[in-house]
C-alpha positions in Angstrom: 51.6 -15.2 -23.3 47.9 -15.9 -24.1 48.6 -15.8 -27.8 51.4 -18.3 -27.4 49.1 -20.6 -25.4 46.5 -20.4 -28.1 49.0 -21.0 -30.9 50.2 -24.1 -29.1 46.6 -25.2 -28.5 46.0 -25.2 -32.3 49.3 -26.4 -33.5 50.3 -29.3 -31.2 47.4 -31.7 -31.6 47.2 -30.8 -35.3 50.9 -31.7 -35.8 50.4 -35.0 -34.1 47.3 -35.6 -36.2 49.4 -35.0 -39.4 51.9 -37.6 -38.2 49.1 -40.1 -37.4 47.6 -39.6 -40.9 50.9 -40.4 -42.4 51.3 -43.5 -40.2 47.8 -44.8 -41.1 48.7 -44.4 -44.8 52.0 -46.3 -44.5 51.2 -49.0 -41.9 47.5 -49.7 -42.1 46.7 -49.3 -45.7 45.6 -46.1 -47.4 42.1 -44.8 -46.8 40.5 -43.0 -49.8 42.7 -40.0 -50.5 39.6 -38.3 -52.1 37.6 -38.9 -48.9 40.3 -37.6 -46.6 41.0 -34.5 -48.8 37.3 -33.9 -49.3 36.6 -34.2 -45.5 39.4 -31.8 -44.7 38.2 -29.2 -47.3 34.6 -29.5 -46.0 35.8 -29.1 -42.4 38.0 -26.1 -43.2 35.2 -24.4 -45.2 32.7 -25.2 -42.4 35.0 -23.6 -39.8 35.7 -20.5 -41.9 31.9 -20.0 -42.4 31.1 -20.5 -38.7 33.9 -18.7 -36.9 35.4 -15.2 -37.1 38.9 -15.0 -38.7 41.8 -14.9 -36.3 42.6 -16.9 -33.2 39.2 -18.7 -32.9 39.4 -19.9 -36.6 43.0 -21.1 -36.0 41.8 -23.1 -33.0 38.8 -24.4 -34.9 41.1 -25.6 -37.8 43.5 -27.4 -35.4 40.6 -29.0 -33.5 38.7 -30.0 -36.6 41.8 -31.6 -38.3 42.6 -33.6 -35.1 39.0 -34.8 -34.8 38.9 -35.8 -38.5 42.1 -37.8 -38.0 40.7 -39.5 -34.9 37.5 -40.4 -36.7 39.4 -41.9 -39.6 41.7 -43.9 -37.3 38.8 -45.2 -35.2 36.7 -46.1 -38.1 39.5 -48.1 -39.6 41.2 -49.6 -36.6 38.7 -49.2 -33.7 41.1 -47.3 -31.6 41.7 -43.7 -30.5 45.5 -43.1 -30.0 46.6 -41.5 -26.8 49.1 -39.5 -28.9 46.1 -37.6 -30.3 43.5 -37.6 -27.5 45.9 -36.5 -24.7 47.4 -33.5 -26.5 43.9 -32.6 -27.6 42.8 -32.6 -23.9 45.8 -30.4 -22.9 45.2 -28.1 -25.8 41.6 -27.6 -24.8 42.6 -26.6 -21.3 45.2 -24.2 -22.7 42.6 -22.6 -25.0 40.1 -22.3 -22.0 42.8 -20.4 -20.1 43.3 -17.9 -22.8 39.9 -17.4 -24.4 37.1 -15.4 -22.7 33.9 -17.3 -21.8 33.2 -20.0 -19.1 35.5 -20.1 -16.1 38.5 -22.4 -16.5 37.2 -24.6 -13.7 34.2 -25.5 -15.9 36.5 -26.8 -18.5 38.6 -28.7 -15.9 35.5 -30.2 -14.5 34.4 -31.0 -18.0 37.6 -33.0 -18.6 37.1 -34.9 -15.4 33.4 -35.6 -16.0 33.9 -36.6 -19.6 36.5 -39.2 -18.7 34.6 -40.4 -15.6 31.2 -40.9 -17.3 32.4 -43.1 -20.2 35.0 -44.9 -18.1 32.2 -45.8 -15.6 29.9 -47.0 -18.5 32.7 -49.1 -20.0 33.5 -50.6 -16.6 29.8 -51.4 -15.9 29.4 -53.0 -19.4 32.5 -55.1 -18.7 31.2 -56.2 -15.3 27.8 -57.2 -16.8 28.9 -58.8 -20.1 32.4 -59.9 -19.4 33.7 -58.1 -22.5 34.8 -54.6 -23.4 32.0 -52.5 -24.9 33.5 -49.1 -24.6 37.2 -48.4 -24.6 39.1 -45.9 -22.6 40.0 -44.1 -25.8 36.4 -42.9 -26.0 36.6 -41.7 -22.4 39.8 -39.8 -23.1 38.1 -38.3 -26.2 35.1 -37.1 -24.1 37.5 -35.7 -21.6 39.1 -33.7 -24.4 35.6 -32.6 -25.3 35.0 -31.4 -21.8 38.3 -29.5 -21.8 37.4 -27.6 -25.0 33.7 -27.1 -24.4 33.1 -27.2 -20.6 31.0 -29.6 -18.6 27.7 -28.0 -19.5 28.1 -29.0 -23.2 28.8 -32.7 -22.5 25.1 -33.9 -22.4 24.7 -32.3 -25.9 27.8 -34.0 -27.2 26.6 -37.4 -25.9 23.1 -37.0 -27.2 24.3 -36.0 -30.7 26.9 -38.8 -30.8 24.4 -41.4 -29.8 21.9 -40.2 -32.4 24.7 -40.3 -35.1 25.8 -43.8 -34.0 22.2 -45.1 -34.2 21.8 -43.6 -37.7 25.1 -45.2 -38.7 24.0 -48.6 -37.4 20.6 -48.3 -39.2 22.3 -47.4 -42.5 24.8 -50.2 -42.1 22.1 -52.7 -41.4 20.1 -51.6 -44.4 23.1 -51.9 -46.7 24.8 -55.0 -45.3 22.0 -56.8 -43.6 21.1 -57.6 -40.0 24.3 -59.7 -39.6 26.2 -56.3 -39.5 24.5 -55.6 -36.2 26.9 -58.0 -34.5 29.9 -56.0 -35.6 31.5 -53.4 -33.4 30.9 -49.8 -34.1 33.6 -47.1 -33.9 31.8 -44.8 -31.4 34.8 -42.4 -31.6 33.8 -41.3 -35.1 30.3 -40.0 -34.2 31.7 -38.6 -31.0 34.2 -36.6 -33.0 31.5 -35.1 -35.2 29.4 -34.3 -32.2 32.2 -32.4 -30.6 32.8 -30.5 -33.8 29.1 -29.6 -34.1 28.9 -28.3 -30.5 32.2 -26.4 -30.8 30.9 -24.5 -33.9 27.2 -24.2 -33.1 26.9 -24.5 -29.4 25.0 -27.1 -27.2 21.4 -28.2 -27.9 20.2 -26.1 -25.0 22.0 -22.8 -24.5 
């Protein structure tokens, strides 16, 4: 039963991610095939080098492929599809049930806290500025992070994601000029990389 739950945890979001990649190619214009293929190869190699073979590696590959797809879609379209974030959340809880480690309640609390924190920040920004600054897709993605990693890892995920986002903004400003600072940034992309880093290498403070 545990093996079946783990297999589904790896396969379901990864299957949805494959469909979403195909949809992006057909409906929104093709991203660089070299970039997508290279990113997938790097991610698979990274996972293979960082995790033991077997179930954990299979979970890592499913998680990594889904996060890569989410990052691509968000960078191109500034959205994080529910068809990816919600199965990823459920898969994280299924993995938490089957894998040894932190109690399941920590992962359940992580899912709730992840959604609540970013949803509250987004609501506060909207109240102050009268416009959306952080979408609920980001909140659902952080909820998925909490489901996979547990609530204790969420501060590390947010710190890493914010540092990556600031680096992205700085590089974009250096390349495209200060006018680029007025453009929205796809926060889901650095958030995906932060989740991946913490999944493979643990939180900043163990």
